[in-house]
C-alpha positions in Angstrom: 30.1 -11.8 29.5 27.0 -9.3 29.4 26.1 -7.9 26.0 28.5 -5.3 24.1 27.5 -1.8 22.6 29.6 0.2 21.1 29.1 3.8 20.4 31.8 5.2 17.2 31.8 9.0 17.7 32.3 11.0 14.8 31.1 14.6 15.5 34.9 16.1 15.0 35.5 18.9 12.9 39.0 17.5 11.6 40.3 20.8 12.0 44.1 19.8 12.0 43.5 18.0 8.8 43.7 21.4 6.2 40.5 22.0 5.8 38.9 18.4 4.3 37.0 15.8 6.6 39.3 13.2 7.6 35.9 10.1 8.1 35.1 11.2 4.8 38.5 10.4 3.2 38.4 7.6 0.4 40.6 4.6 1.4 40.6 1.2 -1.2 37.9 3.3 -2.3 35.6 3.9 0.6 35.2 6.5 3.3 37.7 6.1 5.9 34.7 5.8 8.7 33.4 3.0 6.5 36.5 1.6 7.6 35.8 1.9 11.3 32.6 1.0 11.2 33.4 -2.3 9.6 36.0 -3.3 12.3 34.1 -2.9 14.9 31.4 -4.3 13.4 33.2 -6.9 12.5 33.4 -8.6 16.5 31.0 -11.2 17.0 30.9 -10.0 20.7 29.6 -6.5 19.9 25.6 -6.5 19.1 24.9 -3.1 18.2 26.6 -0.2 17.2 25.2 3.6 17.3 26.9 6.1 14.9 27.5 9.7 17.0 28.1 12.7 14.4 27.6 15.9 13.4 23.5 17.0 12.7 24.1 17.7 9.3 25.6 14.9 8.7 23.0 12.5 10.0 20.9 12.3 7.0 23.4 11.1 4.9 25.6 8.5 7.3 21.7 6.9 7.4 21.3 6.5 3.9 25.2 5.1 3.3 25.4 1.9 1.1 28.5 0.8 3.0 27.0 1.4 7.2 26.9 -1.8 8.7 23.6 -3.7 9.6 24.9 -3.5 13.6 24.4 0.0 13.6 21.3 0.7 15.1 21.1 4.0 15.3 23.2 7.2 14.1 22.7 10.2 16.2 23.8 14.0 15.9 26.5 14.8 18.6 27.7 17.9 20.1 31.3 20.3 20.5 32.9 18.7 22.6 33.4 14.3 22.9 32.1 14.1 25.9 28.3 15.6 24.4 28.6 13.2 21.4 29.5 10.6 24.2 26.3 11.1 26.0 24.2 11.1 23.2 25.3 8.0 22.1 24.9 6.6 25.3 21.5 8.2 25.5 20.2 6.2 22.6 21.2 2.7 24.0 19.2 3.5 27.3 16.6 4.6 24.8 16.4 1.6 23.2 16.5 -0.7 25.9 14.1 0.9 28.2 13.5 -0.1 31.5 14.8 -3.8 30.4 16.3 -5.7 33.1 20.0 -5.7 33.6 20.6 -3.5 30.3 22.9 -1.3 33.0 25.4 -4.5 33.0 25.9 -3.8 29.8 29.4 -3.3 28.6 29.5 0.5 26.3 32.6 0.8 24.3 33.4 3.9 22.7 35.7 4.3 19.7 37.4 7.3 17.4 35.8 7.2 14.2 39.0 7.9 12.9 40.3 4.7 14.4 40.1 3.0 11.3 42.9 -0.2 11.5 41.7 -1.4 15.6 41.8 -5.3 15.8 38.8 -7.3 16.2 41.7 -8.9 19.5 41.8 -5.7 21.1 37.8 -4.4 20.6 37.6 -8.5 22.5 39.9 -7.7 25.7 38.7 -4.2 26.2 35.1 -5.7 26.4 35.8 -8.7 28.4 38.3 -6.7 30.6 35.3 -3.7 31.3 33.0 -6.4 31.7 35.0 -7.9 34.9 36.6 -4.5 36.3 34.1 -1.7 35.1 36.1 0.2 32.9 39.1 -0.3 31.0 41.1 1.4 28.9 43.9 0.2 26.0 46.9 1.7 26.4 50.9 2.3 24.5 53.7 3.0 26.7 55.7 5.9 25.9 59.1 5.1 24.6 60.1 8.4 23.4 62.0 10.5 25.4 59.1 13.5 26.1 60.5 17.3 26.4 58.2 20.2 28.0 59.0 23.2 25.7 58.3 26.3 26.4 59.0 29.4 23.1 60.7 27.5 21.2 63.5 26.2 23.5 63.8 22.7 26.1 62.4 23.8 29.0 62.6 19.8 30.9 62.4 16.4 30.1 59.8 14.4 31.7 60.4 11.2 33.4 58.8 8.8 31.2 58.3 5.5 33.8 54.9 4.9 33.8 53.5 6.9 31.1 51.3 6.0 28.2 49.4 6.7 25.4 45.6 6.0 25.4 44.1 4.8 22.7 40.3 3.6 21.7 37.9 1.1 22.0 37.5 2.3 26.1 35.0 0.4 28.1 32.7 0.9 30.6 29.6 -0.8 32.3 26.7 0.8 30.7 25.4 2.4 34.5 28.7 3.6 35.7 29.3 5.4 32.7 25.4 6.9 33.4 26.2 7.3 36.9 29.4 9.6 35.8 27.9 12.1 33.2 25.1 12.2 36.4 27.7 13.4 38.2 29.9 15.7 35.6 27.3 16.8 32.8 27.9 16.5 29.3 27.5 20.2 28.9 29.1 21.3 32.0 32.2 23.5 33.0 34.8 20.6 32.9 36.2 19.5 29.6 37.3 15.6 29.3 39.5 14.4 26.8 38.0 10.6 26.7 36.4 8.3 28.8 38.9 7.3 31.4 39.5 11.1 32.3 35.7 11.3 33.0 35.7 7.9 35.0 39.5 9.5 37.0 36.7 12.8 38.2 34.7 10.7 39.8 37.4 8.3 41.5 36.2 5.6 39.3 38.8 3.3 38.9 39.9 2.5 35.7 42.0 -1.2 34.0 44.7 -0.7 31.4 45.7 -3.6 28.9 47.8 -3.5 26.5 47.0 -1.4 23.4 48.2 -1.8 19.9 50.7 0.1 18.3 48.9 -0.5 15.0 45.7 1.3 16.1 46.4 4.5 14.9 44.2 7.4 15.0 44.2 9.5 12.0 44.5 13.2 12.7 47.0 15.0 10.6 47.2 14.6 7.0 50.7 13.0 7.1 48.4 10.0 9.4 46.5 8.9 5.7 49.4 6.9 4.2 50.0 5.1 7.3 46.2 4.4 7.9 46.0 3.0 3.8 49.0 0.9 4.1 48.0 -0.5 8.0 44.1 -1.2 6.2 46.2 -2.9 2.9 48.3 -5.0 5.3 45.6 -6.9 7.1 42.8 -7.0 4.6 42.5 -10.6 4.4 43.8 -12.1 1.0 41.8 -14.6 -1.3 42.3 -18.0 -0.8 42.8 -19.2 -4.5 42.9 -23.1 -5.1 43.1 -25.6 -8.3 41.6 -28.9 -8.3 41.6 -31.6 -11.7 39.9 -34.6 -12.4 39.2 -36.8 -15.3 37.3 -40.3 -16.1 36.6 -42.7 -19.0 33.0 -43.1 -19.8 31.3 -46.3 -18.6 28.9 -48.7 -20.2 26.1 -47.1 -18.4 24.0 -44.5 -18.8 22.7 -40.8 -17.7 26.0 -38.4 -18.1 26.2 -36.8 -14.3 28.3 -33.7 -15.5 28.0 -30.0 -13.6 25.5 -31.1 -10.9 22.5 -32.5 -13.7 22.4 -35.3 -15.7 22.5 -35.3 -19.5 20.1 -37.8 -20.7 21.2 -39.7 -24.1 25.2 -39.9 -22.8 26.7 -42.2 -21.2 27.9 -42.3 -17.4 31.2 -41.4 -16.8 33.1 -44.2 -15.0 33.8 -44.0 -10.7 33.2 -45.1 -7.9 30.9 -42.3 -7.0 28.3 -41.1 -10.1 31.2 -40.2 -11.6 30.4 -36.1 -12.0 34.4 -35.1 -13.1 33.4 -31.7 -12.6 32.0 -31.6 -9.2 35.2 -34.0 -8.3 37.4 -31.2 -9.5 35.4 -28.6 -8.1 36.0 -30.1 -4.7 39.7 -30.2 -4.7 39.8 -26.7 -6.1 37.5 -25.6 -3.0 40.1 -28.4 -0.7 43.0 -27.0 -2.3 42.3 -23.3 -1.1 41.3 -23.7 2.5 44.6 -26.0 2.8 42.0 -28.9 3.6 44.2 -32.1 1.6 41.9 -33.9 -1.2 38.8 -35.4 -1.9 40.0 -39.0 -2.2 41.2 -38.9 1.2 37.6 -37.5 2.6 35.9 -39.9 0.4 38.0 -43.1 -0.4 37.1 -45.0 -3.0 35.9 -47.9 -0.9 33.3 -49.6 1.7 33.8 -46.2 3.3 32.1 -44.6 0.8 29.0 -46.0 -0.8 29.3 -46.8 -4.4 27.3 -44.5 -6.7 27.0 -41.2 -4.1 25.9 -38.2 -6.0 28.8 -36.2 -6.2 26.8 -33.5 -4.9 26.6 -35.0 -1.7 30.4 -34.7 -2.0 30.4 -31.0 -2.6 27.9 -30.5 0.4 30.0 -32.2 3.0 33.4 -30.1 1.3 31.4 -26.8 1.8 30.3 -27.7 5.2 33.8 -28.4 6.6 35.0 -24.9 4.8 32.0 -23.8 6.9 33.6 -25.1 9.9 36.8 -23.6 9.2 34.9 -20.1 8.4 35.0 -20.1 5.3 32.7 -19.8 2.3 33.2 -20.2 -1.9 33.8 -16.7 -3.7 33.9 -17.2 -7.0 34.7 -20.5 -9.4 35.9 -21.0 -13.2 36.1 -23.9 -14.8 37.1 -25.5 -18.0 35.7 -28.6 -19.3 37.5 -30.9 -22.1 35.2 -33.3 -23.9 34.9 -34.3 -27.5 31.7 -35.8 -26.6 28.6 -35.0 -25.9 28.3 -31.1 -27.0 28.7 -29.3 -23.8 27.7 -25.7 -25.4 23.4 -26.2 -24.5 24.3 -27.4 -21.6 26.8 -24.8 -19.7 24.2 -22.1 -18.8 22.4 -24.9 -16.7 26.0 -25.9 -15.0 26.4 -23.1 -14.3 23.1 -22.4 -12.2 23.1 -25.8 -10.5 26.7 -24.8 -9.0 26.7 -21.7 -7.9 23.4 -22.8 -6.1 25.6 -25.6 -4.4 28.3 -23.0 -3.8 26.0 -20.7 -2.3 26.9 -17.7 -4.6 25.7 -15.5 -7.3 25.3 -17.0 -11.0 28.0 -14.6 -12.0 30.5 -15.5 -9.5 30.6 -19.0 -11.3 32.2 -19.7 -15.2 32.2 -22.6 -17.0 34.2 -23.1 -20.3 33.9 -26.5 -22.4 36.5 -27.0 -25.2 36.3 -30.5 -27.7 40.4 -31.4 -27.0 41.2 -31.4 -30.4 41.9 -34.6 -31.3 43.9 -34.8 -28.3 44.5 -37.6 -25.4 41.4 -39.7 -24.1 38.7 -36.7 -24.2 39.5 -35.2 -27.4 39.4 -39.3 -28.3 35.8 -38.9 -27.0 36.8 -42.0 -24.3 36.3 -39.8 -21.2 36.3 -36.2 -20.0 38.3 -34.3 -17.8 37.7 -31.4 -15.6 39.9 -28.2 -14.4 39.0 -25.7 -11.4 40.0 -22.8 -10.0 38.3 -21.5 -6.9 38.6 -19.0 -4.7 37.5 -18.7 -1.2 36.6 -16.0 1.2 36.3 -15.9 5.2 32.2 -16.5 5.7 
């Protein structure tokens, strides 16, 4: 598979949006264009993105906090789509210089006003373009199509074989450069998309199945649909609960929350007895649907006696990473009549944040004396309850 670049075209004037810039419309607190760029940047195959916009917005977009790292350039476009695409293409050619094989790279051209494009569609277009030279996604026309003239029906168009084109549209870079050589972007012919340009050059364009959910925001009525589509596609946080309790043992050196509290007895267990980290492990595993800590580290010969609970936590985090997940936040309650935990909570918080790879602010640790109730309240042991949230890595 050759390298893949994307040109996101966002230089239009939004003339059909009632006088406001559709790309700047906030959806979920972020501009519509930010959602589009994130959708393209989230596709592993896409290595670089060039954003093409109106000349008066170049500086603002270059400095935007929501610009993904894969956006390597923001350049000004033209009055017509083909001029904007040509500007993005020229920037990619400039970036690569004389690099051998750069002409074989796939260029994806995507509308800035299509924020709900899925990664699977982007990848399918890229792979098809790499094999066939050029590819676009299309959706078959399902409604009866009428020709209208002067407020009356002038005829019915046979819809068999008709389809609406979507973006991204993919093409090998050398082919697109050649097409612009035959039809310069400032020439008299206007092309509504890249496929039309390639058709004029008698270059075959392969068709793949599009996605009806890959909507383009063109009219004000499209905005609620886009917002609903983005909300439906947004990843839901994965939440898990873990609980554990251990009685005190005869040894000294209490391990709790990833730190050692000297002068307090150690909790009894096959490992170092860190009941807090055990609860955290179970919460993380539960959120990921990966069972519980006892299945991974059974209390027997397969698990070394006295193993540090930090090692258990590290293995859990590794398994999360294998599934594309990582810890996002942790809320923890420790119940113990002894020792006094207040002076140690900040150190536990910092230790667990470091182990989880999250900011300290994402970890909350609370302690209760147990109010003289149960094993914990009587000072015979300690229990912990953890609630963990995961996010996509």
